[in-house]
C-alpha positions as a Markdown table, in Angstrom:
| # | Residue | x | y | z |
|---|---|---|---|---|
| 1 | Met | 0.0 | 0.0 | 0.0 |
| 2 | Thr | 1.4 | 3.4 | -1.0 |
| 3 | Thr | 0.6 | 6.6 | 0.7 |
| 4 | Pro | 0.4 | 9.7 | -1.6 |
| 5 | Ala | 2.3 | 12.8 | -0.5 |
| 6 | Thr | 0.2 | 15.1 | 1.6 |
| 7 | Ser | 0.4 | 18.8 | 2.3 |
| 8 | Ala | 3.1 | 18.2 | 4.9 |
| 9 | Thr | 5.3 | 15.3 | 3.8 |
| 10 | Pro | 8.7 | 15.6 | 5.5 |
| 11 | Leu | 11.7 | 14.9 | 3.2 |
| 12 | Ser | 13.4 | 13.1 | 6.0 |
| 13 | Thr | 10.8 | 10.4 | 6.3 |
| 14 | Leu | 10.4 | 9.5 | 2.6 |
| 15 | Ala | 13.1 | 6.9 | 2.5 |
| 16 | Glu | 12.0 | 5.4 | 5.8 |
| 17 | Thr | 8.4 | 5.0 | 4.5 |
| 18 | Ala | 9.6 | 3.5 | 1.2 |
| 19 | Val | 11.8 | 0.9 | 3.0 |
| 20 | Ala | 9.0 | 0.0 | 5.4 |
| 21 | Ser | 6.5 | -0.6 | 2.6 |
| 22 | Gly | 9.0 | -2.3 | 0.3 |
| 23 | Glu | 10.7 | -5.7 | 0.3 |
| 24 | Trp | 14.0 | -4.4 | 1.7 |
| 25 | Trp | 15.2 | -7.8 | 2.8 |
| 26 | Lys | 15.4 | -9.2 | -0.8 |
| 27 | Glu | 18.9 | -10.1 | -2.0 |
| 28 | Asp | 19.3 | -7.3 | -4.5 |
| 29 | Ser | 17.6 | -4.6 | -2.4 |
| 30 | Leu | 20.0 | -4.2 | 0.5 |
| 31 | Gly | 22.9 | -2.5 | -1.3 |
| 32 | Gln | 20.8 | -0.2 | -3.4 |
| 33 | Arg | 19.6 | 3.3 | -2.5 |
| 34 | Ser | 15.9 | 4.0 | -3.0 |
| 35 | Asp | 14.9 | 6.8 | -5.4 |
| 36 | Leu | 13.0 | 8.1 | -2.4 |
| 37 | Glu | 16.2 | 8.6 | -0.3 |
| 38 | Leu | 18.2 | 11.7 | -0.3 |
| 39 | Pro | 21.8 | 11.7 | 1.1 |
| 40 | Thr | 22.3 | 13.5 | 4.4 |
| 41 | Arg | 24.3 | 16.3 | 2.8 |
| 42 | Val | 21.4 | 17.1 | 0.4 |
| 43 | Leu | 18.9 | 17.0 | 3.3 |
| 44 | Val | 21.1 | 19.4 | 5.3 |
| 45 | Ala | 21.5 | 21.8 | 2.4 |
| 46 | Leu | 17.7 | 21.8 | 1.9 |
| 47 | Glu | 17.0 | 22.2 | 5.6 |
| 48 | Asn | 19.5 | 25.1 | 5.8 |
| 49 | Ala | 17.5 | 26.8 | 3.1 |
| 50 | Gly | 14.2 | 26.2 | 5.0 |
| 51 | Ile | 13.1 | 23.4 | 2.7 |
| 52 | Thr | 11.8 | 20.5 | 4.8 |
| 53 | Thr | 8.8 | 19.1 | 3.0 |
| 54 | Val | 8.1 | 17.7 | -0.5 |
| 55 | Glu | 5.8 | 20.6 | -1.2 |
| 56 | Gln | 8.4 | 23.2 | -0.4 |
| 57 | Leu | 10.9 | 21.3 | -2.5 |
| 58 | Arg | 8.5 | 21.3 | -5.5 |
| 59 | Ala | 7.7 | 25.0 | -5.0 |
| 60 | Ala | 11.4 | 26.0 | -4.8 |
| 61 | Gly | 11.9 | 25.2 | -8.5 |
| 62 | Pro | 15.2 | 24.4 | -10.3 |
| 63 | His | 16.7 | 27.9 | -10.3 |
| 64 | Lys | 16.5 | 28.3 | -6.5 |
| 65 | Leu | 17.7 | 24.7 | -5.9 |
| 66 | Arg | 20.8 | 25.2 | -8.2 |
| 67 | Glu | 21.8 | 28.2 | -6.2 |
| 68 | Leu | 21.7 | 26.6 | -2.8 |
| 69 | Glu | 24.9 | 26.5 | -0.9 |
| 70 | Gly | 26.2 | 23.0 | -0.4 |
| 71 | Leu | 24.1 | 21.5 | -3.3 |
| 72 | Gly | 26.0 | 20.6 | -6.4 |
| 73 | Lys | 25.1 | 19.0 | -9.7 |
| 74 | Leu | 24.8 | 15.5 | -8.2 |
| 75 | Gly | 22.6 | 16.7 | -5.3 |
| 76 | Phe | 20.4 | 18.5 | -7.8 |
| 77 | Glu | 20.1 | 15.3 | -9.9 |
| 78 | Gln | 19.2 | 13.3 | -6.8 |
| 79 | Ile | 16.4 | 15.7 | -6.0 |
| 80 | Val | 15.1 | 15.4 | -9.6 |
| 81 | Thr | 15.2 | 11.6 | -9.3 |
| 82 | Leu | 13.3 | 11.8 | -6.0 |
| 83 | Leu | 10.6 | 14.1 | -7.5 |
| 84 | Arg | 10.2 | 11.8 | -10.5 |
| 85 | Ala | 9.9 | 8.8 | -8.3 |
| 86 | Leu | 7.2 | 10.5 | -6.3 |
| 87 | Asp | 5.4 | 11.3 | -9.5 |
| 88 | Arg | 5.6 | 7.7 | -10.6 |
| 89 | Gln | 4.4 | 6.5 | -7.2 |
| 90 | Asn | 1.5 | 8.9 | -7.1 |
| 91 | Gly | 0.7 | 8.2 | -10.8 |
| 92 | Ala | 0.6 | 4.5 | -10.1 |
| 93 | Ser | -1.6 | 4.8 | -7.1 |
| 94 | Asn | -4.0 | 7.1 | -9.1 |
| 95 | Gly | -4.0 | 4.8 | -12.2 |
| 96 | His | -2.3 | 7.5 | -14.3 |
| 97 | Gln | 1.0 | 7.3 | -16.2 |
| 98 | Gln | 3.2 | 10.4 | -15.8 |
| 99 | Gly | 5.1 | 11.9 | -18.7 |
| 100 | Gln | 8.8 | 12.4 | -18.5 |
| 101 | Ala | 10.4 | 15.8 | -19.0 |
| 102 | Gly | 14.1 | 16.4 | -19.2 |
| 103 | Val | 15.7 | 18.8 | -16.7 |
| 104 | Arg | 19.0 | 20.4 | -17.6 |
């Protein structure tokens, strides 16, 4: 059962929720990072900018995120991966297929 993002979805709990609802014990799953998991350094950079929820992250937009201190190209790409994974998850739970857009 998946839970769609609500109006106050903390970024820090996304990975924990994904692991709890997935089959983390499977042989191939233990060594892999979930698309819903952001590294601590990225979470700290976002938190320092006052971004602590999924909704705040989406609202920030690419220009603001690229300018954040402590967030490089890889961190930005990890955020985009997270947002796309959330769209896929929400699309699957709503029965819709989301389109893919390139971010550069």
